[in-house]
C-alpha positions, 0 to 999 in steps of 0.5 A: 333885201334879206328876208328875216322873220321873227318868232312872233311871225312864225307863231302867228302862222302856226310854223316852227323854225329850225333854229333861232338866230340870236343876234346879240347886242353887238350884232344888233346895234354896232355898225361893224357887227351888223355887217356880220349879222347880215352876212350870216343871215344871207348865208342861211337864206342862200342854203335854205335854213328856216330860221327866226329872230326874236326882234324887239323881244331880244334883250342882252343875255346879261353876260357883261353884267355877270362878268363885271360883278352885277349878279342881280342884273344878270339874273334879272336879264337871264330870267326875262330871256328864259321866259321868252325863249321857253314861251316859244319852246325854243330848242336850238339857238345859233349865235355869232357872238361867243359871249352869248354862246358861252352864257347860253350853253354853260350858265343859263341851264342853272336858271332853267334855260336849257337849249342846244346852242351852236356858235355860227362857225360850228353851224357853218361847218355842219352846213358844209359837212352836210353838203348844204353849203357848197363853196365852189373852188374856194371863191375869191379868197382861194390861195390868200394868206389868212390868219385866224384869231381864237376868241377866248370864249369859243377857244379856251372857254369851250374848246372849239378850235377846229370848226372855224379852221375847217370852214376857212380851209373850205375856202381853199385859203393858205392858213397861217397860224400865229405863234400863240394860237388854239389853247395857247392863244392870246386874248384880244383884250375885250373879254370878261367885260373889259370891253366896257371899262377904262384901260389900266396902266401898262406898256402897251394895249393888249389888242395892239400886241395881239394885232402885231402878232397877226400882222407879223404872219404876213396874212392879208386877212385876220379872220375872227369869230367874235364882234369884240375881237373884230373891234379890238383887232381892227383898232390894232391894225389901224394903230399899226397903220396897216388898214390898207394891207390887212383886213379884219373879217368875221368868218361869216363875212368870208363865206358870204363874200365867197358865195357872192363870187360864185 
């Protein structure tokens, strides 16, 4: 069992965590994304990071509402979250979702919610650089051919390209880039609330095309950093009937599995 305490429990005992882990809607309710949540929590526990979650006090950030044009709902949800976060005097937030990361970092300050916000791939990179997270000999993925998908909200949205790659390189893998990567990367098709709307007419699905690019690298693993991207790429791999040969794994899962193998 993973020991995870809530902010309310920390406050009741007069303690303050180093960081708040914002789990997010996908990480809380989506069965696939829950595995990433557990993997990241396992890593934090293993390296001794003193973290808390909000638990039942956590609501959606409102990002999908704003992206789909419901500004009133977004502001209502955001204000509610800010009231809770500021009530606990939260200073530092880490999240496994680039959408949560982006809205906290770039849009909440205008509403009175200013925090140090870190995406989990950057947080993992910092732990490696500080010597707290040690991946001895790369673990079970050493030498494996892995390609990395830049999510829009982490990459082009916030110019974070190197941190996830540095974490992957610490696993001593063979990183093979897709033709469209970094600032020229291709969307998985789920961003901007597209995840929640009906698809429009076209020759192919965006995620099918992106998954084909990833498969064509010859990699046995597609590394992702976003629950939406993970879903879309997994569906794309299944469409190509390649699920026996190609896995889609979040970077946190790769790190957690490597630590287990040490």
